[in-house]
N, CA, C and O atoms as a Tinker XYZ file with bonds, in Angstrom:
   520  protein
     1  N    -44.288000    7.524000   -7.790000    73     2
     2  CA   -43.360000    6.634000   -7.303000    64     1     3
     3  C    -43.387000    6.256000   -5.850000    63     2     4     5
     4  O    -42.987000    5.148000   -5.490000    81     3
     5  N    -43.865000    7.181000   -4.977000    73     3     6
     6  CA   -43.897000    6.827000   -3.656000    64     5     7
     7  C    -44.982000    5.675000   -3.420000    63     6     8     9
     8  O    -44.802000    4.810000   -2.562000    81     7
     9  N    -46.045000    5.713000   -4.180000    73     7    10
    10  CA   -47.137000    4.740000   -4.106000    64     9    11
    11  C    -46.503000    3.425000   -4.209000    63    10    12    13
    12  O    -46.686000    2.602000   -3.312000    81    11
    13  N    -45.725000    3.138000   -5.291000    73    11    14
    14  CA   -45.023000    1.765000   -5.583000    64    13    15
    15  C    -44.056000    1.461000   -4.413000    63    14    16    17
    16  O    -44.025000    0.321000   -3.949000    81    15
    17  N    -43.354000    2.335000   -3.977000    73    15    18
    18  CA   -42.573000    2.032000   -2.884000    64    17    19
    19  C    -43.321000    1.614000   -1.601000    63    18    20    21
    20  O    -42.944000    0.642000   -0.947000    81    19
    21  N    -44.256000    2.269000   -1.293000    73    19    22
    22  CA   -45.093000    1.983000   -0.186000    64    21    23
    23  C    -45.806000    0.651000   -0.210000    63    22    24    25
    24  O    -45.889000   -0.067000    0.786000    81    23
    25  N    -46.359000    0.329000   -1.486000    73    23    26
    26  CA   -46.990000   -0.921000   -1.589000    64    25    27
    27  C    -45.941000   -2.096000   -1.431000    63    26    28    29
    28  O    -46.235000   -3.166000   -0.897000    81    27
    29  N    -44.730000   -1.810000   -1.929000    73    27    30
    30  CA   -43.735000   -2.783000   -1.841000    64    29    31
    31  C    -43.179000   -3.023000   -0.453000    63    30    32    33
    32  O    -42.881000   -4.165000   -0.103000    81    31
    33  N    -43.027000   -1.959000    0.364000    73    31    34
    34  CA   -42.763000   -2.015000    1.790000    64    33    35
    35  C    -43.861000   -2.772000    2.547000    63    34    36    37
    36  O    -43.607000   -3.743000    3.261000    81    35
    37  N    -45.115000   -2.274000    2.353000    73    35    38
    38  CA   -46.091000   -2.926000    2.937000    64    37    39
    39  C    -46.348000   -4.261000    2.599000    63    38    40    41
    40  O    -46.728000   -5.022000    3.489000    81    39
    41  N    -46.179000   -4.724000    1.282000    73    39    42
    42  CA   -46.201000   -6.045000    0.908000    64    41    43
    43  C    -45.209000   -6.906000    1.661000    63    42    44    45
    44  O    -45.489000   -8.050000    2.020000    81    43
    45  N    -44.068000   -6.339000    1.884000    73    43    46
    46  CA   -42.988000   -7.120000    2.596000    64    45    47
    47  C    -43.326000   -7.466000    3.915000    63    46    48    49
    48  O    -43.146000   -8.599000    4.360000    81    47
    49  N    -43.936000   -6.289000    4.730000    73    47    50
    50  CA   -44.533000   -6.577000    6.115000    64    49    51
    51  C    -45.549000   -7.718000    6.026000    63    50    52    53
    52  O    -45.447000   -8.709000    6.750000    81    51
    53  N    -46.496000   -7.573000    5.162000    73    51    54
    54  CA   -47.629000   -8.522000    5.086000    64    53    55
    55  C    -47.240000   -9.915000    4.739000    63    54    56    57
    56  O    -47.777000  -10.895000    5.256000    81    55
    57  N    -46.322000   -9.977000    3.879000    73    55    58
    58  CA   -45.806000  -11.413000    3.710000    64    57    59
    59  C    -44.870000  -11.937000    4.904000    63    58    60    61
    60  O    -44.855000  -13.154000    5.089000    81    59
    61  N    -44.174000  -11.206000    5.637000    73    59    62
    62  CA   -43.540000  -11.598000    6.882000    64    61    63
    63  C    -44.546000  -12.027000    7.755000    63    62    64    65
    64  O    -44.516000  -13.147000    8.264000    81    63
    65  N    -45.505000  -11.151000    7.978000    73    63    66
    66  CA   -46.686000  -11.636000    9.027000    64    65    67
    67  C    -47.268000  -12.649000    8.612000    63    66    68    69
    68  O    -47.554000  -13.436000    9.515000    81    67
    69  N    -47.615000  -13.006000    7.422000    73    67    70
    70  CA   -48.295000  -14.223000    6.933000    64    69    71
    71  C    -47.318000  -15.364000    7.169000    63    70    72    73
    72  O    -47.824000  -16.447000    7.463000    81    71
    73  N    -46.025000  -15.286000    7.087000    73    71    74
    74  CA   -45.259000  -16.420000    7.316000    64    73    75
    75  C    -45.010000  -16.782000    8.810000    63    74    76    77
    76  O    -44.713000  -17.917000    9.181000    81    75
    77  N    -45.148000  -15.794000    9.564000    73    75    78
    78  CA   -45.057000  -15.921000   11.113000    64    77    79
    79  C    -46.393000  -16.528000   11.548000    63    78    80    81
    80  O    -46.384000  -17.383000   12.434000    81    79
    81  N    -47.511000  -16.151000   10.998000    73    79    82
    82  CA   -48.754000  -16.980000   11.474000    64    81    83
    83  C    -48.540000  -18.427000   10.981000    63    82    84    85
    84  O    -48.880000  -19.344000   11.729000    81    83
    85  N    -48.021000  -18.685000    9.821000    73    83    86
    86  CA   -47.765000  -20.155000    9.348000    64    85    87
    87  C    -46.856000  -20.928000   10.423000    63    86    88    89
    88  O    -46.981000  -22.135000   10.629000    81    87
    89  N    -45.980000  -20.156000   11.049000    73    87    90
    90  CA   -44.965000  -20.906000   11.854000    64    89    91
    91  C    -45.694000  -20.998000   13.361000    63    90    92    93
    92  O    -45.502000  -21.956000   14.110000    81    91
    93  N    -46.502000  -19.938000   13.673000    73    91    94
    94  CA   -47.231000  -20.115000   14.993000    64    93    95
    95  C    -48.365000  -21.056000   14.909000    63    94    96    97
    96  O    -48.648000  -21.767000   15.873000    81    95
    97  N    -48.950000  -21.090000   13.930000    73    95    98
    98  CA   -50.171000  -22.030000   13.610000    64    97    99
    99  C    -49.901000  -23.075000   12.494000    63    98   100   101
   100  O    -50.527000  -23.006000   11.436000    81    99
   101  N    -49.027000  -23.987000   12.704000    73    99   102
   102  CA   -48.667000  -24.902000   11.682000    64   101   103
   103  C    -49.854000  -25.879000   11.465000    63   102   104   105
   104  O    -50.565000  -26.215000   12.412000    81   103
   105  N    -50.067000  -26.354000   10.124000    73   103   106
   106  CA   -51.215000  -27.158000    9.771000    64   105   107
   107  C    -51.185000  -28.621000   10.546000    63   106   108   109
   108  O    -50.243000  -29.386000   10.345000    81   107
   109  N    -52.079000  -28.909000   11.288000    73   107   110
   110  CA   -52.295000  -30.251000   11.804000    64   109   111
   111  C    -53.569000  -30.786000   11.273000    63   110   112   113
   112  O    -54.631000  -30.162000   11.274000    81   111
   113  N    -53.384000  -32.034000   10.800000    73   111   114
   114  CA   -54.766000  -32.762000   10.250000    64   113   115
   115  C    -54.950000  -32.213000    8.725000    63   114   116   117
   116  O    -54.049000  -31.845000    7.971000    81   115
   117  N    -56.193000  -32.249000    8.496000    73   115   118
   118  CA   -56.456000  -31.967000    6.880000    64   117   119
   119  C    -57.072000  -30.489000    6.752000    63   118   120   121
   120  O    -57.105000  -29.884000    5.680000    81   119
   121  N    -57.525000  -30.010000    7.885000    73   119   122
   122  CA   -58.205000  -28.752000    7.634000    64   121   123
   123  C    -57.230000  -27.509000    7.753000    63   122   124   125
   124  O    -56.683000  -27.405000    8.851000    81   123
   125  N    -56.953000  -26.635000    6.888000    73   123   126
   126  CA   -55.952000  -25.633000    7.019000    64   125   127
   127  C    -56.417000  -24.369000    7.814000    63   126   128   129
   128  O    -56.746000  -23.315000    7.271000    81   127
   129  N    -56.406000  -24.586000    9.123000    73   127   130
   130  CA   -56.891000  -23.413000   10.132000    64   129   131
   131  C    -56.012000  -22.280000    9.903000    63   130   132   133
   132  O    -56.551000  -21.173000    9.879000    81   131
   133  N    -54.661000  -22.359000    9.718000    73   131   134
   134  CA   -53.897000  -21.288000    9.742000    64   133   135
   135  C    -54.111000  -20.293000    8.563000    63   134   136   137
   136  O    -54.056000  -19.077000    8.745000    81   135
   137  N    -54.355000  -20.851000    7.356000    73   135   138
   138  CA   -54.749000  -20.027000    6.300000    64   137   139
   139  C    -56.184000  -19.356000    6.415000    63   138   140   141
   140  O    -56.427000  -18.213000    6.030000    81   139
   141  N    -57.046000  -20.167000    6.961000    73   139   142
   142  CA   -58.427000  -19.534000    7.235000    64   141   143
   143  C    -58.296000  -18.363000    8.303000    63   142   144   145
   144  O    -58.897000  -17.300000    8.146000    81   143
   145  N    -57.523000  -18.602000    9.338000    73   143   146
   146  CA   -57.273000  -17.391000   10.262000    64   145   147
   147  C    -56.676000  -16.246000    9.537000    63   146   148   149
   148  O    -57.106000  -15.102000    9.682000    81   147
   149  N    -55.649000  -16.558000    8.729000    73   147   150
   150  CA   -55.162000  -15.366000    8.045000    64   149   151
   151  C    -56.115000  -14.647000    7.166000    63   150   152   153
   152  O    -56.128000  -13.416000    7.187000    81   151
   153  N    -56.907000  -15.313000    6.400000    73   151   154
   154  CA   -57.789000  -14.678000    5.636000    64   153   155
   155  C    -58.933000  -13.812000    6.267000    63   154   156   157
   156  O    -59.340000  -12.754000    5.787000    81   155
   157  N    -59.394000  -14.409000    7.412000    73   155   158
   158  CA   -60.326000  -13.855000    8.103000    64   157   159
   159  C    -59.809000  -12.537000    8.922000    63   158   160   161
   160  O    -60.477000  -11.507000    9.013000    81   159
   161  N    -58.626000  -12.712000    9.454000    73   159   162
   162  CA   -57.942000  -11.619000   10.072000    64   161   163
   163  C    -57.713000  -10.470000    9.105000    63   162   164   165
   164  O    -57.961000   -9.312000    9.440000    81   163
   165  N    -57.201000  -10.815000    7.804000    73   163   166
   166  CA   -56.778000   -9.979000    6.752000    64   165   167
   167  C    -58.080000   -9.242000    6.258000    63   166   168   169
   168  O    -58.070000   -8.058000    5.921000    81   167
   169  N    -59.168000  -10.018000    6.244000    73   167   170
   170  CA   -60.475000   -9.220000    5.703000    64   169   171
   171  C    -60.907000   -8.124000    6.777000    63   170   172   173
   172  O    -61.274000   -6.977000    6.521000    81   171
   173  N    -60.791000   -8.689000    7.977000    73   171   174
   174  CA   -61.224000   -7.738000    9.140000    64   173   175
   175  C    -60.235000   -6.360000    8.996000    63   174   176   177
   176  O    -60.661000   -5.208000    9.073000    81   175
   177  N    -58.897000   -6.721000    8.782000    73   175   178
   178  CA   -58.040000   -5.597000    8.764000    64   177   179
   179  C    -58.419000   -4.697000    7.568000    63   178   180   181
   180  O    -58.552000   -3.488000    7.760000    81   179
   181  N    -58.608000   -5.262000    6.273000    73   179   182
   182  CA   -58.872000   -4.471000    5.007000    64   181   183
   183  C    -60.247000   -3.643000    5.408000    63   182   184   185
   184  O    -60.389000   -2.490000    5.000000    81   183
   185  N    -61.127000   -4.203000    6.122000    73   183   186
   186  CA   -62.529000   -3.412000    6.279000    64   185   187
   187  C    -62.087000   -2.241000    7.296000    63   186   188   189
   188  O    -62.439000   -1.092000    7.030000    81   187
   189  N    -61.351000   -2.489000    8.415000    73   187   190
   190  CA   -61.069000   -1.590000    9.348000    64   189   191
   191  C    -60.092000   -0.369000    8.752000    63   190   192   193
   192  O    -60.311000    0.831000    8.914000    81   191
   193  N    -59.117000   -0.870000    8.124000    73   191   194
   194  CA   -58.084000    0.128000    7.582000    64   193   195
   195  C    -58.732000    0.908000    6.510000    63   194   196   197
   196  O    -58.361000    2.070000    6.344000    81   195
   197  N    -59.693000    0.386000    5.733000    73   195   198
   198  CA   -60.467000    1.216000    4.643000    64   197   199
   199  C    -61.143000    2.329000    5.346000    63   198   200   201
   200  O    -61.045000    3.489000    4.945000    81   199
   201  N    -61.796000    2.007000    6.343000    73   199   202
   202  CA   -62.756000    3.228000    6.970000    64   201   203
   203  C    -61.775000    4.126000    7.832000    63   202   204   205
   204  O    -61.586000    5.314000    7.571000    81   203
   205  N    -61.180000    3.471000    8.858000    73   203   206
   206  CA   -60.500000    4.309000    9.871000    64   205   207
   207  C    -59.146000    4.879000    9.411000    63   206   208   209
   208  O    -58.906000    6.086000    9.396000    81   207
   209  N    -58.304000    3.947000    9.048000    73   207   210
   210  CA   -56.916000    4.582000    8.708000    64   209   211
   211  C    -56.879000    5.360000    7.216000    63   210   212   213
   212  O    -56.406000    6.483000    7.042000    81   211
   213  N    -57.454000    4.554000    6.234000    73   211   214
   214  CA   -57.344000    5.129000    5.028000    64   213   215
   215  C    -58.098000    6.569000    4.714000    63   214   216   217
   216  O    -57.634000    7.489000    4.041000    81   215
   217  N    -59.170000    6.530000    5.269000    73   215   218
   218  CA   -60.243000    7.654000    5.089000    64   217   219
   219  C    -59.875000    8.788000    6.133000    63   218   220   221
   220  O    -59.880000    9.952000    5.730000    81   219
   221  N    -59.574000    8.530000    7.373000    73   219   222
   222  CA   -59.540000    9.448000    8.306000    64   221   223
   223  C    -58.200000    9.878000    8.574000    63   222   224   225
   224  O    -58.017000   11.092000    8.659000    81   223
   225  N    -57.174000    9.055000    8.729000    73   223   226
   226  CA   -55.832000    9.558000    9.090000    64   225   227
   227  C    -54.889000    9.718000    7.895000    63   226   228   229
   228  O    -53.999000   10.568000    7.910000    81   227
   229  N    -55.075000    8.963000    6.945000    73   227   230
   230  CA   -54.140000    8.965000    5.606000    64   229   231
   231  C    -54.918000    9.502000    4.386000    63   230   232   233
   232  O    -54.486000    9.214000    3.270000    81   231
   233  N    -56.010000   10.247000    4.501000    73   231   234
   234  CA   -56.549000   10.606000    3.303000    64   233   235
   235  C    -55.689000   11.655000    2.371000    63   234   236   237
   236  O    -55.839000   11.746000    1.152000    81   235
   237  N    -54.850000   12.357000    3.076000    73   235   238
   238  CA   -53.910000   13.234000    2.362000    64   237   239
   239  C    -52.480000   12.545000    2.133000    63   238   240   241
   240  O    -51.512000   13.227000    1.797000    81   239
   241  N    -52.398000   11.260000    2.318000    73   239   242
   242  CA   -51.213000   10.443000    1.996000    64   241   243
   243  C    -51.578000    8.997000    1.371000    63   242   244   245
   244  O    -51.508000    7.949000    2.013000    81   243
   245  N    -51.976000    9.098000    0.028000    73   243   246
   246  CA   -52.476000    7.982000   -0.516000    64   245   247
   247  C    -51.322000    6.864000   -0.695000    63   246   248   249
   248  O    -51.605000    5.668000   -0.769000    81   247
   249  N    -50.104000    7.312000   -0.754000    73   247   250
   250  CA   -49.073000    6.308000   -0.795000    64   249   251
   251  C    -49.038000    5.438000    0.506000    63   250   252   253
   252  O    -48.944000    4.212000    0.444000    81   251
   253  N    -49.109000    6.056000    1.570000    73   251   254
   254  CA   -49.226000    5.313000    3.017000    64   253   255
   255  C    -50.492000    4.442000    2.943000    63   254   256   257
   256  O    -50.397000    3.241000    3.201000    81   255
   257  N    -51.616000    4.963000    2.619000    73   255   258
   258  CA   -52.934000    4.198000    2.585000    64   257   259
   259  C    -52.825000    3.001000    1.701000    63   258   260   261
   260  O    -53.259000    1.912000    2.078000    81   259
   261  N    -52.258000    3.168000    0.535000    73   259   262
   262  CA   -52.081000    1.985000   -0.336000    64   261   263
   263  C    -51.147000    1.030000    0.161000    63   262   264   265
   264  O    -51.330000   -0.181000    0.034000    81   263
   265  N    -49.959000    1.625000    0.832000    73   263   266
   266  CA   -49.159000    0.562000    1.419000    64   265   267
   267  C    -49.645000   -0.178000    2.322000    63   266   268   269
   268  O    -49.274000   -1.352000    2.335000    81   267
   269  N    -50.519000    0.245000    3.235000    73   267   270
   270  CA   -51.230000   -0.512000    4.403000    64   269   271
   271  C    -52.305000   -1.310000    3.975000    63   270   272   273
   272  O    -52.558000   -2.328000    4.620000    81   271
   273  N    -53.090000   -0.966000    2.830000    73   271   274
   274  CA   -54.173000   -1.861000    2.317000    64   273   275
   275  C    -53.715000   -2.791000    1.303000    63   274   276   277
   276  O    -53.639000   -3.998000    1.529000    81   275
   277  N    -53.383000   -2.220000    0.100000    73   275   278
   278  CA   -53.008000   -2.928000   -1.139000    64   277   279
   279  C    -51.699000   -3.780000   -0.766000    63   278   280   281
   280  O    -51.628000   -4.981000   -1.024000    81   279
   281  N    -50.630000   -3.037000   -0.115000    73   279   282
   282  CA   -49.373000   -3.751000    0.172000    64   281   283
   283  C    -49.424000   -4.800000    1.229000    63   282   284   285
   284  O    -49.224000   -5.989000    0.981000    81   283
   285  N    -49.695000   -4.335000    2.407000    73   283   286
   286  CA   -49.672000   -5.079000    3.681000    64   285   287
   287  C    -50.616000   -6.182000    3.753000    63   286   288   289
   288  O    -50.295000   -7.360000    3.909000    81   287
   289  N    -51.840000   -5.718000    3.627000    73   287   290
   290  CA   -53.046000   -6.767000    3.802000    64   289   291
   291  C    -53.114000   -7.602000    2.623000    63   290   292   293
   292  O    -53.434000   -8.784000    2.743000    81   291
   293  N    -52.817000   -7.049000    1.380000    73   291   294
   294  CA   -53.003000   -7.712000    0.172000    64   293   295
   295  C    -51.909000   -8.915000    0.211000    63   294   296   297
   296  O    -52.193000  -10.022000   -0.245000    81   295
   297  N    -50.787000   -8.663000    0.718000    73   295   298
   298  CA   -49.689000   -9.779000    0.821000    64   297   299
   299  C    -49.946000  -10.647000    2.011000    63   298   300   301
   300  O    -49.446000  -11.771000    2.039000    81   299
   301  N    -50.711000  -10.198000    3.026000    73   299   302
   302  CA   -50.993000  -10.988000    4.059000    64   301   303
   303  C    -51.995000  -12.105000    3.896000    63   302   304   305
   304  O    -51.861000  -13.226000    4.388000    81   303
   305  N    -52.993000  -11.705000    3.174000    73   303   306
   306  CA   -54.143000  -12.732000    2.875000    64   305   307
   307  C    -53.598000  -13.534000    1.736000    63   306   308   309
   308  O    -52.646000  -13.208000    1.026000    81   307
   309  N    -54.273000  -14.560000    1.652000    73   307   310
   310  CA   -53.764000  -15.816000    0.730000    64   309   311
   311  C    -54.923000  -16.452000   -0.022000    63   310   312   313
   312  O    -55.091000  -17.665000    0.103000    81   311
   313  N    -55.764000  -15.715000   -0.818000    73   311   314
   314  CA   -56.806000  -16.486000   -1.302000    64   313   315
   315  C    -56.320000  -17.406000   -2.394000    63   314   316   317
   316  O    -56.947000  -18.455000   -2.540000    81   315
   317  N    -55.350000  -17.174000   -3.136000    73   315   318
   318  CA   -54.847000  -18.235000   -3.972000    64   317   319
   319  C    -54.351000  -19.507000   -3.117000    63   318   320   321
   320  O    -54.454000  -20.618000   -3.639000    81   319
   321  N    -53.868000  -19.394000   -1.946000    73   319   322
   322  CA   -53.564000  -20.401000   -1.243000    64   321   323
   323  C    -54.792000  -21.219000   -0.819000    63   322   324   325
   324  O    -54.773000  -22.445000   -0.708000    81   323
   325  N    -55.945000  -20.379000   -0.573000    73   323   326
   326  CA   -57.300000  -21.035000   -0.272000    64   325   327
   327  C    -57.747000  -22.023000   -1.524000    63   326   328   329
   328  O    -58.191000  -23.163000   -1.388000    81   327
   329  N    -57.557000  -21.418000   -2.613000    73   327   330
   330  CA   -57.924000  -22.106000   -3.870000    64   329   331
   331  C    -57.132000  -23.280000   -4.029000    63   330   332   333
   332  O    -57.680000  -24.326000   -4.376000    81   331
   333  N    -55.769000  -23.223000   -3.791000    73   331   334
   334  CA   -54.844000  -24.444000   -3.922000    64   333   335
   335  C    -55.213000  -25.596000   -2.918000    63   334   336   337
   336  O    -55.320000  -26.778000   -3.244000    81   335
   337  N    -55.400000  -25.069000   -1.596000    73   335   338
   338  CA   -55.599000  -26.088000   -0.512000    64   337   339
   339  C    -57.027000  -26.763000   -0.826000    63   338   340   341
   340  O    -57.179000  -27.960000   -0.585000    81   339
   341  N    -57.970000  -26.068000   -1.310000    73   339   342
   342  CA   -59.290000  -26.514000   -1.694000    64   341   343
   343  C    -59.173000  -27.713000   -2.645000    63   342   344   345
   344  O    -59.611000  -28.837000   -2.399000    81   343
   345  N    -58.521000  -27.335000   -3.774000    73   343   346
   346  CA   -58.248000  -28.232000   -4.788000    64   345   347
   347  C    -57.548000  -29.474000   -4.479000    63   346   348   349
   348  O    -57.776000  -30.563000   -5.006000    81   347
   349  N    -56.538000  -29.185000   -3.441000    73   347   350
   350  CA   -55.812000  -30.488000   -2.999000    64   349   351
   351  C    -56.695000  -31.297000   -2.257000    63   350   352   353
   352  O    -56.745000  -32.508000   -2.470000    81   351
   353  N    -57.479000  -30.683000   -1.307000    73   351   354
   354  CA   -58.327000  -31.498000   -0.592000    64   353   355
   355  C    -59.257000  -32.292000   -1.453000    63   354   356   357
   356  O    -59.483000  -33.466000   -1.158000    81   355
   357  N    -59.811000  -31.737000   -2.496000    73   355   358
   358  CA   -60.810000  -32.415000   -3.452000    64   357   359
   359  C    -60.001000  -33.559000   -4.271000    63   358   360   361
   360  O    -60.564000  -34.585000   -4.654000    81   359
   361  N    -58.908000  -33.343000   -4.455000    73   359   362
   362  CA   -58.066000  -34.296000   -5.214000    64   361   363
   363  C    -57.662000  -35.435000   -4.322000    63   362   364   365
   364  O    -57.411000  -36.557000   -4.762000    81   363
   365  N    -57.610000  -35.115000   -3.086000    73   363   366
   366  CA   -57.455000  -36.351000   -2.124000    64   365   367
   367  C    -58.663000  -36.942000   -1.591000    63   366   368   369
   368  O    -58.692000  -37.501000   -0.495000    81   367
   369  N    -59.749000  -36.811000   -2.428000    73   367   370
   370  CA   -61.115000  -37.389000   -2.031000    64   369   371
   371  C    -61.634000  -36.879000   -0.667000    63   370   372   373
   372  O    -62.262000  -37.628000    0.082000    81   371
   373  N    -61.370000  -35.640000   -0.368000    73   371   374
   374  CA   -61.805000  -35.025000    0.933000    64   373   375
   375  C    -62.751000  -33.859000    0.477000    63   374   376   377
   376  O    -62.623000  -32.742000    0.980000    81   375
   377  N    -63.691000  -34.119000   -0.468000    73   375   378
   378  CA   -64.548000  -33.076000   -1.006000    64   377   379
   379  C    -65.449000  -32.379000    0.021000    63   378   380   381
   380  O    -65.751000  -31.193000   -0.116000    81   379
   381  N    -65.870000  -33.109000    1.033000    73   379   382
   382  CA   -66.699000  -32.457000    2.037000    64   381   383
   383  C    -65.667000  -31.416000    2.901000    63   382   384   385
   384  O    -66.127000  -30.318000    3.214000    81   383
   385  N    -64.434000  -31.720000    3.241000    73   383   386
   386  CA   -63.597000  -30.957000    4.005000    64   385   387
   387  C    -63.249000  -29.682000    3.042000    63   386   388   389
   388  O    -63.246000  -28.524000    3.457000    81   387
   389  N    -62.968000  -30.049000    1.744000    73   387   390
   390  CA   -62.553000  -28.880000    0.880000    64   389   391
   391  C    -63.852000  -27.953000    0.710000    63   390   392   393
   392  O    -63.647000  -26.741000    0.766000    81   391
   393  N    -65.036000  -28.351000    0.530000    73   391   394
   394  CA   -66.082000  -27.503000    0.369000    64   393   395
   395  C    -66.426000  -26.658000    1.641000    63   394   396   397
   396  O    -66.766000  -25.475000    1.596000    81   395
   397  N    -66.285000  -27.481000    2.897000    73   395   398
   398  CA   -66.407000  -26.761000    4.066000    64   397   399
   399  C    -65.431000  -25.661000    4.273000    63   398   400   401
   400  O    -65.845000  -24.584000    4.704000    81   399
   401  N    -64.110000  -25.842000    3.991000    73   399   402
   402  CA   -63.097000  -24.899000    4.039000    64   401   403
   403  C    -63.330000  -23.769000    3.171000    63   402   404   405
   404  O    -63.112000  -22.631000    3.588000    81   403
   405  N    -63.813000  -24.011000    1.839000    73   403   406
   406  CA   -64.165000  -22.945000    0.995000    64   405   407
   407  C    -65.217000  -22.037000    1.627000    63   406   408   409
   408  O    -65.056000  -20.821000    1.733000    81   407
   409  N    -66.305000  -22.694000    2.043000    73   407   410
   410  CA   -67.371000  -21.923000    2.577000    64   409   411
   411  C    -67.075000  -21.125000    3.786000    63   410   412   413
   412  O    -67.511000  -19.980000    3.908000    81   411
   413  N    -66.215000  -21.804000    4.841000    73   411   414
   414  CA   -65.754000  -20.988000    5.923000    64   413   415
   415  C    -64.923000  -19.849000    5.597000    63   414   416   417
   416  O    -65.000000  -18.797000    6.230000    81   415
   417  N    -64.096000  -20.037000    4.583000    73   415   418
   418  CA   -63.212000  -18.887000    3.941000    64   417   419
   419  C    -63.811000  -17.792000    3.528000    63   418   420   421
   420  O    -63.444000  -16.674000    3.888000    81   419
   421  N    -64.923000  -18.033000    2.626000    73   419   422
   422  CA   -65.743000  -16.826000    1.942000    64   421   423
   423  C    -66.616000  -16.255000    2.998000    63   422   424   425
   424  O    -66.557000  -15.060000    3.286000    81   423
   425  N    -67.367000  -17.025000    3.538000    73   423   426
   426  CA   -68.394000  -16.429000    4.415000    64   425   427
   427  C    -67.704000  -15.867000    5.796000    63   426   428   429
   428  O    -68.222000  -14.914000    6.379000    81   427
   429  N    -66.620000  -16.441000    6.251000    73   427   430
   430  CA   -65.814000  -15.846000    7.346000    64   429   431
   431  C    -65.171000  -14.574000    6.998000    63   430   432   433
   432  O    -65.245000  -13.607000    7.756000    81   431
   433  N    -64.465000  -14.534000    5.740000    73   431   434
   434  CA   -63.779000  -13.494000    5.264000    64   433   435
   435  C    -64.739000  -12.276000    4.997000    63   434   436   437
   436  O    -64.418000  -11.125000    5.292000    81   435
   437  N    -65.809000  -12.575000    4.483000    73   435   438
   438  CA   -66.820000  -11.464000    4.221000    64   437   439
   439  C    -67.401000  -10.869000    5.567000    63   438   440   441
   440  O    -67.485000   -9.658000    5.767000    81   439
   441  N    -67.767000  -11.775000    6.409000    73   439   442
   442  CA   -68.256000  -11.411000    7.752000    64   441   443
   443  C    -67.354000  -10.496000    8.437000    63   442   444   445
   444  O    -67.714000   -9.467000    9.008000    81   443
   445  N    -65.964000  -11.001000    8.332000    73   443   446
   446  CA   -64.973000  -10.133000    9.043000    64   445   447
   447  C    -64.707000   -8.905000    8.471000    63   446   448   449
   448  O    -64.441000   -7.967000    9.223000    81   447
   449  N    -64.733000   -8.731000    7.196000    73   447   450
   450  CA   -64.532000   -7.604000    6.431000    64   449   451
   451  C    -65.706000   -6.443000    6.912000    63   450   452   453
   452  O    -65.436000   -5.280000    7.213000    81   451
   453  N    -67.015000   -7.030000    6.908000    73   451   454
   454  CA   -68.137000   -6.155000    7.315000    64   453   455
   455  C    -68.019000   -5.705000    8.796000    63   454   456   457
   456  O    -68.375000   -4.588000    9.173000    81   455
   457  N    -67.538000   -6.572000    9.534000    73   455   458
   458  CA   -67.376000   -6.388000   10.960000    64   457   459
   459  C    -66.263000   -5.248000   11.187000    63   458   460   461
   460  O    -66.387000   -4.398000   12.069000    81   459
   461  N    -65.208000   -5.304000   10.347000    73   459   462
   462  CA   -64.097000   -4.292000   10.313000    64   461   463
   463  C    -64.635000   -2.934000    9.867000    63   462   464   465
   464  O    -64.257000   -1.899000   10.416000    81   463
   465  N    -65.534000   -2.945000    8.848000    73   463   466
   466  CA   -66.127000   -1.713000    8.467000    64   465   467
   467  C    -67.002000   -1.183000    9.474000    63   466   468   469
   468  O    -66.974000    0.035000    9.652000    81   467
   469  N    -67.789000   -1.903000   10.177000    73   467   470
   470  CA   -68.700000   -1.593000   11.034000    64   469   471
   471  C    -68.054000   -1.022000   12.432000    63   470   472   473
   472  O    -68.552000   -0.088000   13.061000    81   471
   473  N    -67.005000   -1.649000   12.773000    73   471   474
   474  CA   -66.422000   -1.250000   14.033000    64   473   475
   475  C    -65.501000   -0.113000   13.962000    63   474   476   477
   476  O    -65.236000    0.478000   15.009000    81   475
   477  N    -64.918000    0.309000   12.721000    73   475   478
   478  CA   -64.041000    1.336000   12.597000    64   477   479
   479  C    -64.869000    2.669000   12.645000    63   478   480   481
   480  O    -66.024000    2.726000   12.224000    81   479
   481  N    -64.172000    3.778000   13.210000    73   479   482
   482  CA   -64.927000    5.015000   13.232000    64   481   483
   483  C    -65.150000    5.540000   11.843000    63   482   484   485
   484  O    -64.229000    5.503000   11.028000    81   483
   485  N    -66.377000    6.048000   11.520000    73   483   486
   486  CA   -66.749000    6.647000   10.358000    64   485   487
   487  C    -66.203000    8.086000   10.281000    63   486   488   489
   488  O    -66.351000    8.814000   11.262000    81   487
   489  N    -65.586000    8.539000    9.181000    73   487   490
   490  CA   -65.157000    9.838000    9.045000    64   489   491
   491  C    -66.315000   10.782000    9.178000    63   490   492   493
   492  O    -67.422000   10.454000    8.749000    81   491
   493  N    -66.085000   12.046000    9.806000    73   491   494
   494  CA   -67.138000   12.983000    9.624000    64   493   495
   495  C    -67.294000   13.666000    8.424000    63   494   496   497
   496  O    -66.414000   13.438000    7.595000    81   495
   497  N    -68.235000   14.496000    8.080000    73   495   498
   498  CA   -68.493000   15.039000    6.865000    64   497   499
   499  C    -67.449000   16.047000    6.624000    63   498   500   501
   500  O    -67.298000   16.466000    5.477000    81   499
   501  N    -66.621000   16.535000    7.707000    73   499   502
   502  CA   -65.752000   17.577000    7.353000    64   501   503
   503  C    -64.232000   16.963000    7.008000    63   502   504   505
   504  O    -63.304000   17.657000    6.592000    81   503
   505  N    -64.169000   15.673000    7.238000    73   503   506
   506  CA   -62.981000   15.063000    6.915000    64   505   507
   507  C    -62.963000   14.434000    5.427000    63   506   508   509
   508  O    -63.991000   14.104000    4.836000    81   507
   509  N    -61.719000   14.319000    4.923000    73   507   510
   510  CA   -61.607000   13.864000    3.443000    64   509   511
   511  C    -62.046000   12.434000    3.430000    63   510   512   513
   512  O    -61.855000   11.741000    4.429000    81   511
   513  N    -62.587000   11.978000    2.424000    73   511   514
   514  CA   -62.804000   10.587000    2.009000    64   513   515
   515  C    -62.341000   10.288000    0.643000    63   514   516   517
   516  O    -62.332000   11.128000   -0.257000    81   515
   517  N    -61.925000    8.961000    0.505000    73   515   518
   518  CA   -61.244000    8.526000   -0.737000    64   517   519
   519  C    -62.361000    7.846000   -1.517000    63   518   520
   520  O    -62.133000    7.359000   -2.624000    81   519
């Protein structure tokens, strides 16, 4: 039961952070920079939290680990919004912008996740891993 509560609490925080980014970076023009930034930041956070926080500090507290990753980061990122915005750009005859946005989102997100994994400390062999 603790895992479900932690995911719900983390999801609330992630959703609020996502909303605040949208307020800080409102969309101007046709390219959705705010969503792109959220997804790249979220992918970095997921990579970092997976190695550093989840495995090192919260290995003995899976509820907190799931709350941070599945809950907070999962609610913060918005891949379904990326899909919708890409489809809307294509419907508006902006195929080139839609495809550029989709390519930037996927390659930028994957690159940020890999960077997060690389920059976070790797647990020693004595520490628990998940």
